[in-house]
Backbone bond lengths (Angstrom), bond angles and torsions (degrees), N, CA, C in turn:
res aa  C-N    CA-C-N  psi(-1)  N-CA   C-N-CA  omega(-1)  CA-C   N-CA-C  phi
1 M - - - 1.449 - - 1.498 109.71 -
2 Q 1.283 115.91 152.22 1.455 124.02 -178.21 1.522 108.55 -123.82
3 R 1.328 117.10 143.46 1.459 120.92 174.82 1.526 109.02 -95.31
4 V 1.331 116.23 140.25 1.469 120.40 177.15 1.526 109.58 -61.37
5 R 1.306 118.05 -45.77 1.488 120.00 -176.90 1.522 112.63 -59.11
6 H 1.340 116.66 -28.86 1.482 119.73 -179.42 1.549 110.51 -67.80
7 L 1.302 118.38 -25.14 1.450 121.71 -176.76 1.529 113.93 -73.65
8 I 1.331 116.52 -27.33 1.469 120.52 -176.27 1.527 109.76 -62.21
9 G 1.316 113.91 126.75 1.486 120.55 -179.79 1.513 115.78 92.28
10 L 1.332 117.63 -13.91 1.485 118.89 179.86 1.519 110.88 -66.23
11 P 1.321 116.40 146.21 1.458 119.62 176.32 1.546 110.37 -74.97
12 V 1.330 115.39 146.72 1.459 121.93 173.93 1.527 108.15 -109.18
13 M 1.314 116.66 122.67 1.446 122.57 -173.60 1.538 110.76 -127.39
14 T 1.310 116.41 157.82 1.460 119.98 175.34 1.521 108.84 -85.78
15 V 1.301 117.20 141.23 1.441 121.12 178.86 1.539 111.42 -73.08
16 A 1.311 116.77 -27.88 1.475 120.89 -177.42 1.532 112.58 -72.57
17 T 1.339 117.04 -42.70 1.472 119.63 -172.66 1.528 113.22 -117.75
18 G 1.315 117.32 -15.61 1.470 119.80 -175.74 1.504 112.79 78.22
19 E 1.337 117.79 6.04 1.462 122.47 -179.82 1.517 110.02 -67.27
20 R 1.317 115.45 134.90 1.464 120.52 176.67 1.517 107.73 -81.66
21 L 1.348 117.14 122.96 1.446 122.90 -176.92 1.520 112.03 -97.57
22 A 1.328 117.70 -36.80 1.452 123.06 -173.26 1.504 109.89 -170.89
23 S 1.324 115.78 -175.11 1.447 121.48 168.90 1.495 109.71 -131.23
24 V 1.328 117.68 155.90 1.467 122.63 -174.36 1.530 108.06 -77.24
25 K 1.332 115.90 126.51 1.461 121.96 177.86 1.514 110.72 -98.49
26 S 1.328 117.33 -42.13 1.469 122.28 177.16 1.515 108.74 -157.97
27 V 1.334 115.38 -179.98 1.467 119.67 -173.75 1.551 108.43 -130.45
28 V 1.329 116.15 137.28 1.462 122.03 178.10 1.509 108.31 -91.54
29 I 1.332 115.30 122.53 1.474 122.84 -174.63 1.523 109.55 -123.71
30 D 1.334 115.31 135.42 1.471 120.99 173.60 1.527 106.64 -113.25
31 L 1.332 116.55 95.91 1.468 120.61 -178.81 1.506 110.84 -69.11
32 V 1.334 118.39 -32.52 1.471 121.17 -178.40 1.527 111.39 -62.84
33 C 1.325 116.35 -45.70 1.480 121.53 177.78 1.515 111.21 -82.46
34 G 1.316 117.43 -22.49 1.457 121.16 179.66 1.515 115.96 85.17
35 Y 1.345 116.67 34.17 1.454 119.95 -177.62 1.528 111.95 -136.86
36 V 1.350 115.85 145.39 1.443 122.22 163.58 1.514 105.81 -78.50
37 R 1.329 118.04 124.11 1.484 121.30 -171.80 1.493 115.99 -100.91
38 A 1.362 116.89 -33.87 1.467 117.33 -176.26 1.534 110.30 -163.45
39 L 1.322 114.18 169.40 1.450 123.03 176.98 1.517 106.77 -114.45
40 V 1.323 117.24 127.17 1.466 120.85 173.58 1.525 105.24 -86.65
41 V 1.343 116.06 128.65 1.459 120.47 -174.73 1.518 111.01 -117.25
42 H 1.320 112.95 154.30 1.480 121.84 178.41 1.521 107.16 -118.78
43 K 1.345 114.52 127.92 1.465 118.68 -175.75 1.546 112.88 -107.47
44 G 1.333 117.12 8.40 1.459 117.83 173.22 1.489 116.20 103.18
45 S 1.326 121.01 -14.59 1.466 122.78 179.94 1.529 109.90 -100.79
46 L 1.301 116.37 132.95 1.464 120.57 -179.86 1.513 112.83 -70.39
47 F 1.319 117.79 -27.69 1.456 121.38 -171.89 1.539 113.21 -99.49
48 R 1.280 117.83 4.57 1.458 122.45 -179.39 1.533 108.98 -82.10
49 Q 1.342 116.60 142.84 1.461 120.83 176.48 1.523 108.70 -66.71
50 P 1.338 116.74 147.28 1.491 119.32 179.37 1.528 111.43 -59.16
51 Q 1.322 115.31 140.05 1.455 121.81 -178.28 1.524 109.42 -123.30
52 A 1.358 116.02 157.44 1.437 120.56 -178.45 1.537 109.81 -141.71
53 I 1.318 113.63 161.52 1.441 122.74 176.87 1.521 105.80 -124.52
54 A 1.331 117.67 119.58 1.470 121.34 177.08 1.538 108.84 -66.51
55 I 1.312 116.23 147.03 1.470 120.63 -177.88 1.531 110.50 -58.44
56 E 1.329 118.01 -29.04 1.474 122.28 179.73 1.551 111.55 -68.34
57 Q 1.318 117.59 -19.70 1.461 121.20 177.77 1.518 113.85 -81.81
58 V 1.317 116.49 -9.97 1.476 121.88 -174.01 1.529 109.27 -85.90
59 H 1.339 114.46 128.69 1.460 121.25 172.94 1.515 111.03 -75.30
60 S 1.365 115.16 -48.32 1.460 118.51 177.43 1.538 110.26 -158.24
61 L 1.349 114.18 146.19 1.447 122.24 175.34 1.531 104.41 -106.49
62 E 1.312 116.21 111.34 1.469 120.51 -177.99 1.511 109.71 -110.22
63 E 1.319 115.71 174.56 1.448 122.38 -177.96 1.517 111.89 -62.65
64 D 1.347 117.94 -36.50 1.471 121.30 -175.07 1.499 116.15 -112.97
65 A 1.316 118.16 -5.93 1.476 121.23 -179.72 1.516 111.11 -164.53
66 I 1.340 113.85 161.60 1.452 121.38 175.06 1.527 107.02 -114.34
67 L 1.323 116.58 127.69 1.448 121.53 -178.10 1.531 111.28 -107.24
68 L 1.329 115.61 127.20 1.461 121.61 178.04 1.494 111.44 -85.66
69 K 1.315 116.11 149.30 1.465 120.43 174.88 1.532 107.49 -64.25
70 E 1.304 114.12 155.82 1.461 120.55 179.17 1.532 111.03 -58.35
71 G 1.339 115.76 133.05 1.477 121.72 177.62 1.520 114.78 82.94
72 E 1.322 119.62 -6.51 1.474 122.31 -178.92 1.534 109.29 -83.80
73 K 1.329 114.37 144.49 1.452 121.12 178.52 1.528 108.73 -139.26
74 P 1.350 116.66 156.63 1.484 119.36 176.81 1.530 111.62 -62.50
75 M 1.350 115.63 154.20 1.451 122.06 176.81 1.510 108.00 -123.59
76 L 1.330 116.99 168.32 1.469 120.61 178.82 1.536 109.80 -62.42
77 L 1.321 116.02 133.81 1.472 121.42 179.56 1.546 109.55 -61.26
78 A 1.313 118.72 -41.69 1.458 121.68 179.91 1.526 111.54 -58.13
79 T 1.321 117.89 -41.06 1.466 122.63 179.87 1.522 109.24 -64.68
80 L 1.319 116.87 -44.43 1.466 120.94 179.60 1.519 110.89 -63.51
81 L 1.312 117.95 -48.71 1.451 121.79 -177.13 1.530 112.72 -65.00
82 A 1.325 117.36 -28.30 1.468 120.50 177.89 1.520 111.98 -62.87
83 S 1.316 115.97 -27.17 1.472 120.17 179.40 1.515 113.62 -92.19
84 M 1.333 116.15 -0.39 1.489 121.81 -179.00 1.528 109.71 -134.96
85 P 1.339 116.71 78.63 1.470 119.32 -173.03 1.517 115.87 -63.47
86 E 1.305 118.73 -24.81 1.487 121.61 -178.94 1.540 112.67 -89.72
87 A 1.330 117.37 -10.89 1.471 121.24 -175.25 1.517 112.88 -79.51
88 Q 1.332 115.20 143.60 1.465 121.89 176.80 1.525 108.16 -143.21
89 T 1.319 116.60 163.23 1.470 118.50 -179.59 1.554 109.47 -82.72
90 D 1.322 113.54 160.75 1.457 119.50 177.30 1.520 111.74 -60.00
91 E 1.353 117.84 -30.00 1.445 121.74 178.16 1.515 112.16 -61.85
92 V 1.326 116.39 -31.83 1.468 121.99 179.96 1.544 110.06 -85.05
93 L 1.315 117.73 -40.12 1.483 122.06 -173.43 1.532 114.12 -80.29
94 F 1.329 116.29 -42.63 1.465 119.96 -174.60 1.518 108.76 -66.53
95 G 1.327 115.94 133.58 1.460 121.62 -176.77 1.533 112.54 102.97
96 R 1.331 117.16 -16.45 1.474 118.84 176.47 1.500 110.29 -69.22
97 Q 1.329 114.08 143.45 1.457 121.22 178.17 1.521 111.52 -68.84
98 I 1.319 118.20 135.52 1.463 124.49 173.52 1.510 108.29 -101.60
99 M 1.336 116.46 123.22 1.445 119.63 177.63 1.535 108.80 -137.08
100 T 1.334 112.88 153.19 1.447 118.30 178.38 1.530 110.34 -82.07
101 E 1.321 116.73 163.79 1.468 119.78 -178.11 1.541 112.20 -66.56
102 D 1.325 117.33 -13.11 1.460 119.68 174.97 1.523 112.17 -97.31
103 G 1.358 117.17 13.01 1.458 123.50 171.80 1.505 117.71 89.69
104 K 1.307 119.20 7.15 1.473 120.86 179.22 1.523 109.44 -83.96
105 V 1.350 115.07 124.46 1.458 120.75 178.67 1.519 109.47 -84.02
106 L 1.327 116.75 124.58 1.464 121.73 -177.68 1.530 112.84 -96.38
107 G 1.320 117.41 -21.37 1.466 122.24 -176.83 1.517 109.33 141.42
108 S 1.308 115.98 -166.56 1.473 122.11 179.66 1.532 109.09 -107.76
109 L 1.322 115.59 144.67 1.467 119.55 177.11 1.533 109.23 -67.03
110 D 1.335 115.72 121.77 1.463 120.50 -175.94 1.527 112.05 -110.73
111 D 1.332 116.52 -31.25 1.472 120.50 -178.01 1.515 108.02 -164.02
112 V 1.342 114.60 167.38 1.463 121.25 178.00 1.517 107.36 -132.80
113 F 1.337 116.21 133.35 1.455 121.50 173.51 1.494 109.74 -100.12
114 F 1.359 117.20 138.73 1.454 120.16 -176.38 1.523 109.72 -146.09
115 D 1.348 113.84 162.17 1.461 121.95 176.16 1.524 107.90 -82.99
116 P 1.336 118.81 117.32 1.467 120.47 -176.61 1.525 113.53 -66.62
117 S 1.304 118.44 -16.83 1.471 119.70 -178.17 1.529 111.98 -75.82
118 D 1.334 117.71 -29.96 1.462 119.21 -179.37 1.531 114.88 -135.86
119 G 1.333 117.46 -6.18 1.444 120.33 178.03 1.523 114.80 87.64
120 R 1.319 118.17 -0.77 1.483 121.63 -178.17 1.529 110.41 -65.09
121 I 1.349 115.53 126.85 1.448 122.08 178.67 1.528 110.48 -77.42
122 S 1.331 116.24 129.99 1.469 120.47 -179.25 1.538 112.03 -103.97
123 H 1.337 117.11 -40.29 1.464 121.43 -174.18 1.515 111.14 -143.38
124 Y 1.340 114.59 155.04 1.447 122.64 169.58 1.536 106.47 -106.74
125 S 1.307 115.38 142.53 1.477 121.26 170.85 1.512 106.36 -104.68
126 L 1.332 115.87 128.42 1.449 120.91 -176.89 1.517 110.36 -113.03
127 S 1.313 115.50 147.73 1.468 121.67 178.21 1.521 108.30 -119.13
128 D 1.308 114.27 144.76 1.481 120.29 177.86 1.523 108.03 -110.61
129 G 1.306 118.06 15.43 1.438 122.12 -175.27 1.523 109.12 121.24
130 L 1.311 116.97 157.97 1.461 122.60 -175.49 1.533 112.03 -59.92
131 L 1.325 117.92 -48.91 1.449 120.56 -177.06 1.537 110.48 -64.36
132 Q 1.323 116.81 -46.11 1.462 121.92 179.64 1.534 110.20 -59.24
133 S 1.347 116.76 -43.71 1.481 120.75 -179.84 1.516 111.62 -64.49
134 L 1.365 116.44 -39.25 1.471 118.99 178.02 1.517 112.84 -66.39
135 L 1.331 116.23 -39.68 1.456 120.51 -177.32 1.510 113.39 -75.98
136 Q 1.323 117.75 -42.49 1.464 120.98 -173.59 1.534 114.92 -115.23
137 G 1.297 118.29 -9.42 1.470 120.10 -174.42 1.511 109.91 85.97
138 S 1.289 116.59 179.60 1.476 121.69 -176.90 1.529 109.03 -91.89
139 A 1.322 116.53 145.44 1.457 121.45 172.50 1.497 108.50 -77.09
140 M 1.312 117.42 142.83 1.459 123.35 177.87 1.530 109.75 -115.86
141 I 1.312 117.02 133.11 1.448 121.03 171.77 1.490 110.58 -128.29
142 P 1.327 119.17 145.49 1.451 120.07 175.78 1.545 109.40 -61.26
143 A 1.315 116.12 145.08 1.470 119.98 178.83 1.512 109.37 -63.05
144 P 1.324 117.08 125.19 1.477 119.92 -179.54 1.526 110.16 -76.91
145 T 1.330 115.49 159.25 1.450 119.30 174.53 1.512 109.09 -84.83
146 Q 1.274 116.87 130.11 1.450 126.23 176.52 1.524 114.96 47.96
147 P 1.328 117.13 64.38 1.463 118.74 174.89 1.539 109.14 -68.69
148 I 1.303 114.68 161.13 1.487 120.55 174.91 1.517 107.10 -96.41
149 V 1.332 117.18 114.59 1.448 121.72 -176.08 1.536 109.13 -98.66
150 G 1.333 116.02 108.51 1.445 121.57 178.88 1.509 112.28 -99.97
151 E 1.306 117.77 179.10 1.462 122.24 -180.00 1.511 112.97 -64.18
152 E 1.334 118.30 -34.62 1.459 121.92 -176.97 1.510 113.82 -117.21
153 S 1.313 118.49 -17.85 1.445 120.08 -177.22 1.522 111.93 -146.14
154 I 1.306 113.94 164.03 1.476 123.95 177.23 1.530 106.25 -118.73
155 V 1.318 117.00 120.78 1.443 121.99 -179.11 1.535 109.09 -100.45
156 I 1.322 114.56 128.85 1.454 120.00 -177.75 1.538 108.27 -122.67
157 P 1.336 118.37 160.27 1.473 119.53 177.44 1.518 111.23 -61.65
158 A 1.342 115.15 146.23 1.463 120.11 176.54 1.529 107.47 -62.89
159 T 1.334 115.33 142.47 1.476 120.58 -178.65 1.524 110.34 -109.39
160 S 1.295 115.20 157.20 1.461 118.63 177.64 1.538 111.13 -80.61
161 E 1.338 117.75 -14.82 1.453 121.54 179.77 1.528 109.27 -80.42
162 P 1.350 116.14 128.88 1.459 117.66 173.37 1.525 108.74 -68.77
163 P 1.345 118.75 150.98 1.453 122.51 -175.79 1.509 113.66 -54.71
164 D 1.336 119.53 -33.17 1.480 119.55 -178.78 1.520 111.02 -72.17
165 Q 1.310 120.02 -9.06 1.481 123.82 177.97 1.520 111.88 -92.78
166 L 1.329 118.22 -3.55 1.460 119.60 179.48 1.539 109.55 -66.76
167 S 1.301 116.89 145.64 1.468 122.33 -178.27 1.543 108.58 -62.99
168 M 1.305 116.02 137.36 1.450 120.92 177.17 1.521 107.54 -112.86
169 G 1.337 116.69 143.15 1.452 119.49 177.44 1.486 111.04 135.18
170 F 1.322 116.52 -173.68 1.439 122.06 -173.56 1.514 114.50 -100.31
171 E 1.314 117.87 -13.29 1.460 120.55 -179.31 1.527 109.65 -120.90
172 P 1.348 117.24 142.46 1.454 119.04 177.85 1.536 110.28 -72.72
173 P 1.319 116.33 156.14 1.466 118.54 174.75 1.528 109.36 -62.27
174 D 1.324 115.29 154.81 1.480 118.48 178.24 1.529 108.12 -62.89
175 S 1.353 114.67 136.35 1.465 117.89 177.73 1.491 111.11 -125.09
Protein backbone atom coordinates (compact mmCIF):
# COMPACT_ATOMS: atom_id res chain seq x y z
CA MET A 1 0.00 0.00 0.00
CA GLN A 2 1.07 3.55 -0.67
CA ARG A 3 0.17 6.74 1.21
CA VAL A 4 -0.95 9.78 -0.78
CA ARG A 5 1.02 12.13 1.50
CA HIS A 6 4.22 10.20 0.73
CA LEU A 7 3.92 11.09 -2.97
CA ILE A 8 4.12 14.86 -2.44
CA GLY A 9 7.52 16.15 -3.52
CA LEU A 10 8.66 12.95 -5.25
CA PRO A 11 10.39 13.40 -8.61
CA VAL A 12 8.59 12.23 -11.76
CA MET A 13 10.96 10.65 -14.28
CA THR A 14 10.68 8.87 -17.62
CA VAL A 15 11.40 5.16 -17.58
CA ALA A 16 13.06 5.34 -21.02
CA THR A 17 15.70 8.01 -20.31
CA GLY A 18 15.63 8.64 -16.57
CA GLU A 19 15.02 12.33 -17.30
CA ARG A 20 13.39 14.24 -14.45
CA LEU A 21 10.21 15.86 -15.79
CA ALA A 22 8.64 17.37 -12.69
CA SER A 23 7.84 16.79 -9.03
CA VAL A 24 4.51 15.87 -7.44
CA LYS A 25 2.65 18.88 -6.03
CA SER A 26 -0.64 17.21 -5.09
CA VAL A 27 -2.78 14.17 -5.88
CA VAL A 28 -6.20 13.92 -7.59
CA ILE A 29 -8.49 11.61 -5.61
CA ASP A 30 -11.98 10.34 -6.44
CA LEU A 31 -13.42 9.19 -3.10
CA VAL A 32 -16.82 8.39 -4.64
CA CYS A 33 -15.34 5.85 -7.07
CA GLY A 34 -12.60 4.88 -4.61
CA TYR A 35 -9.51 5.61 -6.73
CA VAL A 36 -6.45 7.83 -6.82
CA ARG A 37 -6.79 9.26 -10.35
CA ALA A 38 -3.78 11.45 -11.08
CA LEU A 39 -0.71 13.29 -9.85
CA VAL A 40 -0.57 17.08 -10.12
CA VAL A 41 2.98 17.99 -11.08
CA HIS A 42 5.11 21.12 -10.87
CA LYS A 43 7.66 21.76 -13.60
CA GLY A 44 9.41 24.78 -12.13
CA SER A 45 7.74 27.72 -13.91
CA LEU A 46 5.47 30.03 -11.93
CA PHE A 47 3.40 31.02 -14.96
CA ARG A 48 2.73 27.57 -16.38
CA GLN A 49 -0.79 26.15 -16.16
CA PRO A 50 -1.13 23.26 -13.69
CA GLN A 51 -0.39 19.88 -15.24
CA ALA A 52 -1.24 16.32 -14.24
CA ILE A 53 -0.32 12.74 -14.95
CA ALA A 54 -3.13 10.17 -14.97
CA ILE A 55 -2.40 7.11 -12.86
CA GLU A 56 -2.64 4.99 -16.05
CA GLN A 57 0.42 6.83 -17.42
CA VAL A 58 2.57 5.69 -14.50
CA HIS A 59 4.97 2.78 -15.02
CA SER A 60 5.75 2.46 -11.31
CA LEU A 61 5.33 4.32 -8.02
CA GLU A 62 8.47 3.71 -6.00
CA GLU A 63 9.68 4.86 -2.59
CA ASP A 64 11.98 7.53 -4.04
CA ALA A 65 10.55 8.38 -7.48
CA ILE A 66 7.63 7.96 -9.86
CA LEU A 67 8.45 6.54 -13.29
CA LEU A 68 6.31 7.34 -16.32
CA LYS A 69 5.67 4.88 -19.11
CA GLU A 70 7.68 5.46 -22.26
CA GLY A 71 6.25 8.28 -24.41
CA GLU A 72 3.89 9.61 -21.70
CA LYS A 73 3.83 13.31 -20.84
CA PRO A 74 1.87 15.49 -18.40
CA MET A 75 -1.44 17.00 -19.57
CA LEU A 76 -3.33 20.10 -18.46
CA LEU A 77 -4.96 19.57 -15.06
CA ALA A 78 -8.15 21.33 -16.20
CA THR A 79 -8.52 18.88 -19.11
CA LEU A 80 -8.07 15.91 -16.81
CA LEU A 81 -10.49 17.20 -14.15
CA ALA A 82 -13.16 17.91 -16.79
CA SER A 83 -13.37 14.16 -17.40
CA MET A 84 -13.57 13.35 -13.66
CA PRO A 85 -16.38 15.40 -12.09
CA GLU A 86 -16.15 13.73 -8.64
CA ALA A 87 -12.36 14.01 -8.33
CA GLN A 88 -10.64 16.61 -6.14
CA THR A 89 -7.08 17.19 -4.97
CA ASP A 90 -5.77 16.09 -1.60
CA GLU A 91 -5.38 19.79 -0.72
CA VAL A 92 -9.17 20.15 -0.95
CA LEU A 93 -10.16 16.80 0.64
CA PHE A 94 -7.70 16.40 3.51
CA GLY A 95 -9.00 18.04 6.67
CA ARG A 96 -12.67 17.43 5.88
CA GLN A 97 -14.67 15.91 8.69
CA ILE A 98 -15.61 12.22 8.33
CA MET A 99 -18.99 11.33 9.79
CA THR A 100 -21.28 8.36 9.59
CA GLU A 101 -24.75 8.59 8.08
CA ASP A 102 -26.16 8.42 11.61
CA GLY A 103 -24.23 11.59 12.59
CA LYS A 104 -21.23 10.19 14.48
CA VAL A 105 -18.06 12.22 13.82
CA LEU A 106 -15.03 9.92 13.41
CA GLY A 107 -12.35 12.57 12.82
CA SER A 108 -10.84 14.45 9.89
CA LEU A 109 -9.49 12.87 6.72
CA ASP A 110 -5.71 12.97 7.08
CA ASP A 111 -4.45 10.59 4.39
CA VAL A 112 -5.52 7.89 1.95
CA PHE A 113 -3.86 4.50 1.40
CA PHE A 114 -4.07 2.99 -2.08
CA ASP A 115 -2.77 0.18 -4.26
CA PRO A 116 -0.06 1.71 -6.49
CA SER A 117 -0.73 -0.80 -9.27
CA ASP A 118 -4.24 0.46 -10.02
CA GLY A 119 -4.95 3.41 -7.71
CA ARG A 120 -7.72 1.64 -5.73
CA ILE A 121 -8.17 3.22 -2.29
CA SER A 122 -8.08 0.69 0.56
CA HIS A 123 -8.14 2.79 3.75
CA TYR A 124 -8.65 6.28 5.11
CA SER A 125 -6.38 7.64 7.82
CA LEU A 126 -8.25 9.89 10.26
CA SER A 127 -6.93 12.52 12.62
CA ASP A 128 -8.53 13.71 15.82
CA GLY A 129 -6.20 16.70 16.08
CA LEU A 130 -2.42 17.11 16.18
CA LEU A 131 -1.93 16.20 19.85
CA GLN A 132 -4.22 13.16 19.64
CA SER A 133 -2.44 11.94 16.49
CA LEU A 134 0.99 12.35 18.10
CA LEU A 135 -0.05 10.50 21.25
CA GLN A 136 -2.09 7.66 19.76
CA GLY A 137 -1.44 7.65 16.03
CA SER A 138 -4.07 7.96 13.34
CA ALA A 139 -7.26 5.92 13.24
CA MET A 140 -7.63 3.74 10.16
CA ILE A 141 -10.92 2.78 8.56
CA PRO A 142 -11.52 0.70 5.44
CA ALA A 143 -12.46 2.85 2.46
CA PRO A 144 -16.26 2.92 2.27
CA THR A 145 -18.15 2.31 -0.95
CA GLN A 146 -19.58 5.48 -2.46
CA PRO A 147 -19.21 8.02 0.33
CA ILE A 148 -21.07 11.31 0.02
CA VAL A 149 -18.46 14.04 -0.44
CA GLY A 150 -19.74 17.44 0.69
CA GLU A 151 -18.09 20.84 0.88
CA GLU A 152 -17.17 20.45 4.56
CA SER A 153 -17.62 16.78 5.36
CA ILE A 154 -17.56 13.26 3.97
CA VAL A 155 -20.48 11.05 4.97
CA ILE A 156 -19.88 7.31 5.11
CA PRO A 157 -22.19 4.38 5.95
CA ALA A 158 -22.57 3.62 9.66
CA THR A 159 -20.30 0.76 10.69
CA SER A 160 -20.86 -2.04 13.14
CA GLU A 161 -17.41 -1.41 14.65
CA PRO A 162 -17.39 0.96 17.62
CA PRO A 163 -14.90 3.83 17.16
CA ASP A 164 -12.52 2.49 19.82
CA GLN A 165 -12.10 -0.67 17.71
CA LEU A 166 -10.71 1.21 14.71
CA SER A 167 -7.13 0.28 13.85
CA MET A 168 -4.57 2.65 15.31
CA GLY A 169 -1.16 3.24 13.77
CA PHE A 170 0.56 4.41 10.65
CA GLU A 171 0.00 1.48 8.30
CA PRO A 172 -3.29 -0.06 7.20
CA PRO A 173 -3.96 -3.70 7.97
CA ASP A 174 -3.03 -6.12 5.20
CA SER A 175 -5.87 -6.44 2.72
